[in-house]
C-alpha positions as CSV (number, residue, x, y, z in Angstrom):
1,X,23.1,39.0,18.1
2,X,25.2,35.9,17.8
3,X,28.3,36.3,15.2
4,X,29.7,33.4,13.5
5,X,32.2,32.5,11.3
6,X,32.8,29.7,7.8
7,X,36.1,28.3,9.2
8,X,39.3,27.6,6.3
9,X,41.2,25.3,8.0
10,X,40.3,22.8,11.5
11,X,43.1,21.7,13.9
12,X,42.9,17.7,14.4
13,X,39.3,17.0,11.6
14,X,41.6,15.5,9.0
15,X,42.8,13.0,10.9
16,X,40.1,11.1,12.2
17,X,37.9,12.2,8.8
18,X,39.9,9.2,7.4
19,X,36.5,6.9,8.9
20,X,34.8,8.1,5.9
21,X,37.6,6.1,3.7
22,X,35.2,3.0,5.8
23,X,32.8,1.0,3.1
24,X,30.1,2.8,3.5
25,X,28.3,5.8,5.2
26,X,26.7,4.0,7.4
27,X,29.8,1.8,9.2
28,X,29.9,2.4,12.7
29,X,32.3,5.1,13.7
30,X,35.4,3.5,15.6
31,X,35.6,3.9,19.5
32,X,39.1,5.6,19.2
33,X,37.2,8.6,17.2
34,X,35.4,9.9,20.5
35,X,38.5,9.8,22.6
36,X,39.7,13.5,22.0
37,X,39.1,16.8,22.9
38,X,35.3,17.5,22.8
39,X,35.4,21.0,20.7
40,X,38.0,18.4,18.2
41,X,35.0,15.8,17.5
42,X,31.9,18.2,17.9
43,X,33.5,19.3,14.6
44,X,34.4,16.0,12.7
45,X,30.6,14.9,13.9
46,X,29.0,17.9,11.6
47,X,27.8,15.3,8.6
48,X,27.6,12.1,10.5
49,X,24.7,9.8,10.5
50,X,22.6,9.3,13.2
51,X,21.4,5.9,13.3
52,X,18.4,5.1,15.8
53,X,17.2,1.4,15.1
54,X,13.6,1.4,16.8
55,X,10.2,-0.8,16.6
56,X,12.2,-2.5,13.9
57,X,12.5,0.5,12.3
58,X,15.8,2.2,11.4
59,X,15.9,5.8,10.9
60,X,18.7,7.9,9.8
61,X,19.8,12.0,10.6
62,X,22.2,13.4,9.4
63,X,24.4,16.1,12.2
64,X,24.2,19.1,11.1
65,X,24.5,20.9,13.9
66,X,26.5,19.9,17.5
67,X,28.1,22.0,20.3
68,X,31.0,21.4,22.4
69,X,31.1,20.8,26.2
70,X,34.5,21.2,28.2
71,X,33.7,19.5,31.7
72,X,36.0,20.9,34.7
73,X,37.0,24.3,33.1
74,X,33.7,24.9,30.7
75,X,30.8,26.8,33.4
76,X,28.2,25.9,30.6
77,X,29.0,22.3,30.9
78,X,27.1,19.6,33.4
79,X,30.4,18.6,34.7
80,X,31.9,22.5,34.8
81,X,34.1,22.6,39.1
82,X,34.1,18.1,38.6
83,X,30.6,18.2,39.7
84,X,29.3,14.5,39.6
85,X,25.2,13.2,40.3
86,X,24.0,9.8,39.7
87,X,21.7,12.3,37.0
88,X,25.5,12.9,35.1
89,X,27.7,9.5,35.7
90,X,27.9,8.7,32.1
91,X,29.5,11.6,31.4
92,X,32.0,10.2,33.1
93,X,32.5,7.4,30.2
94,X,35.4,6.8,28.2
95,X,33.9,8.8,25.1
96,X,32.0,6.4,22.8
97,X,29.0,6.8,25.4
98,X,26.2,8.4,25.5
99,X,24.6,11.1,28.3
100,X,21.1,11.4,27.5
101,X,20.0,13.7,30.3
102,X,15.9,15.1,30.4
103,X,15.5,19.2,31.3
104,X,12.9,22.3,32.1
105,X,10.9,18.9,32.9
106,X,10.4,18.5,28.7
107,X,12.8,17.3,26.9
108,X,15.4,14.8,26.7
109,X,19.2,15.5,25.1
110,X,21.2,13.6,23.4
111,X,25.0,13.3,24.2
112,X,28.2,12.0,22.8
113,X,30.6,12.0,25.9
114,X,34.0,12.7,24.8
115,X,37.6,12.2,25.9
116,X,38.9,9.4,28.5
117,X,37.2,8.5,31.2
118,X,36.3,10.9,33.9
119,X,37.7,14.0,31.8
120,X,33.6,14.8,31.6
121,X,34.0,16.5,28.2
122,X,30.5,16.0,25.8
123,X,29.1,16.8,22.8
124,X,24.8,18.0,22.4
125,X,23.1,16.9,19.1
126,X,21.6,19.9,18.2
127,X,20.2,19.4,14.9
128,X,20.1,17.3,12.0
129,X,18.6,16.6,8.5
130,X,16.2,13.1,7.6
131,X,18.6,11.0,5.7
132,X,16.2,7.5,5.8
133,X,12.6,7.0,8.1
134,X,11.2,10.5,7.9
135,X,8.2,9.2,8.0
136,X,8.0,7.0,11.2
137,X,10.3,10.3,12.7
138,X,7.2,12.1,11.5
139,X,4.9,10.3,13.5
140,X,6.5,10.4,16.6
141,X,6.9,14.3,16.1
142,X,3.0,14.2,15.8
143,X,3.3,17.4,13.5
144,X,-0.2,16.8,12.3
145,X,1.2,18.3,8.8
146,X,3.5,18.6,6.2
147,X,6.7,19.2,7.6
148,X,9.1,22.1,6.8
149,X,13.3,21.8,7.1
150,X,14.1,22.0,10.9
151,X,10.5,20.7,12.0
152,X,11.6,16.4,12.9
153,X,14.6,17.5,14.6
154,X,15.9,21.0,14.4
155,X,17.2,21.3,18.3
156,X,18.0,19.0,20.3
157,X,14.8,17.9,22.1
158,X,13.4,17.2,18.7
159,X,15.9,15.1,17.2
160,X,15.3,13.2,20.7
161,X,11.6,12.7,20.0
162,X,12.3,12.1,16.5
163,X,14.5,9.4,17.5
164,X,12.8,7.4,20.6
165,X,15.0,8.3,22.4
166,X,15.1,8.9,26.0
167,X,16.8,7.6,29.6
168,X,17.2,4.4,28.3
169,X,19.4,5.4,25.8
170,X,21.9,6.9,28.8
171,X,25.2,5.3,29.1
172,X,24.8,3.3,25.1
173,X,28.6,2.8,23.5
174,X,27.3,4.7,20.2
175,X,29.5,2.1,18.1
176,X,27.2,-0.6,18.3
177,X,23.5,-1.6,19.1
178,X,20.2,0.3,18.6
179,X,21.6,3.5,18.7
180,X,25.1,4.6,16.9
181,X,26.2,7.6,14.7
182,X,27.9,5.6,11.3
183,X,30.4,7.5,8.8
184,X,27.9,10.0,7.1
185,X,29.0,11.6,4.8
186,X,31.9,14.6,6.6
187,X,31.6,17.9,6.4
188,X,34.9,19.9,4.9
189,X,36.1,23.0,7.6
190,X,35.3,25.6,4.9
191,X,31.1,24.7,5.1
192,X,31.0,24.6,8.3
193,X,29.6,27.4,10.3
194,X,31.1,28.6,14.2
195,X,29.6,30.5,17.3
196,X,29.0,30.6,20.8
197,X,26.6,28.2,22.4
198,X,23.0,29.2,22.8
199,X,21.2,28.8,26.3
200,X,24.3,29.6,28.3
201,X,24.2,33.2,29.3
202,X,25.2,32.4,32.8
203,X,27.8,30.6,32.0
204,X,30.8,33.8,32.3
205,X,32.9,33.6,30.0
206,X,32.2,30.7,29.0
207,X,28.9,31.8,27.5
208,X,31.3,33.4,24.4
209,X,33.3,30.4,23.6
210,X,32.7,29.3,19.8
211,X,32.0,26.2,20.1
212,X,28.7,25.6,18.4
213,X,29.2,23.7,14.9
214,X,26.5,23.9,12.1
215,X,26.7,22.7,8.2
216,X,26.5,26.7,6.7
217,X,23.9,27.3,4.5
218,X,21.6,23.7,6.1
219,X,18.0,24.9,6.2
220,X,17.4,22.2,9.1
221,X,19.9,23.9,11.8
222,X,17.9,25.0,14.5
223,X,16.8,29.0,15.4
224,X,18.8,30.8,15.5
225,X,20.8,30.2,12.7
226,X,23.4,32.0,10.9
227,X,22.9,35.7,10.7
228,X,25.1,36.3,7.3
229,X,24.0,33.8,4.0
230,X,26.6,31.5,3.0
231,X,29.1,32.7,-0.1
232,X,26.5,33.6,-3.3
233,X,25.4,30.4,-5.4
234,X,26.3,27.7,-2.5
235,X,23.9,25.1,-1.6
236,X,24.7,22.4,1.0
237,X,26.3,19.7,-1.3
238,X,24.2,16.9,0.5
239,X,20.5,18.3,0.7
240,X,18.8,16.6,-1.7
241,X,16.1,18.8,-3.8
242,X,13.7,17.7,-1.5
243,X,14.9,19.2,1.9
244,X,15.6,22.8,-0.4
245,X,11.7,22.8,-1.4
246,X,9.8,25.8,1.1
247,X,13.0,26.1,2.8
248,X,10.6,28.7,5.6
249,X,12.6,29.0,9.2
250,X,10.9,27.2,12.0
251,X,9.4,27.8,15.3
252,X,11.8,28.3,18.0
253,X,12.6,25.1,19.8
254,X,11.5,25.2,23.3
255,X,14.7,24.4,24.9
256,X,17.7,25.8,23.0
257,X,21.1,25.0,25.2
258,X,22.4,22.8,27.7
């Protein structure tokens, strides 16, 4: 069982959260936002908007779950021990670029590169809540039925399929262009849940590091979800009433880790 906990304070979040004062939730996050350690950026990404322009449409997800990977010291990271190949070259770009890879011959996974050039830190975008373009996401997911919370983007593979993210996005800057991160509606640290990452049992002691961050109580978070409910009466304040209807668990994502 994965043990989660709500956190009442997170070092390094408040300063970067000032970007929320920029006009409008679709204002791009500045490049300096990403030039921090992965675990700090990860916490500050919750509630931000992931914006994708594709085929003349704008699709928007509100990020509700992420995982931090710390580079060379982190055995779960693609940069563990300084490993560098053509496949992970984008992981060593300066913070603010996309690192996209294909896994298990099935899924694309989108990561946000963090820190200075060469650091190898990144944040895996695990789940998002639809904000705009839900019909287009549904078509891309080819579900054939009305989606339940988590069906469209409740897992890293689902997220990429819903937004049409593939290897062509690898290395893209995330402060401009057709794939970007925007100010959105940041989540207060007290409303975040924290636990170990998914699918990294091979990573020794790093498997237990609490580097998975999610919006507490949000039904769009991928499984396994926090085993304990949030405080009585609590609901994620940004969730729409429509999103809360029929919030039954979604099927497990086919891939659940780095």
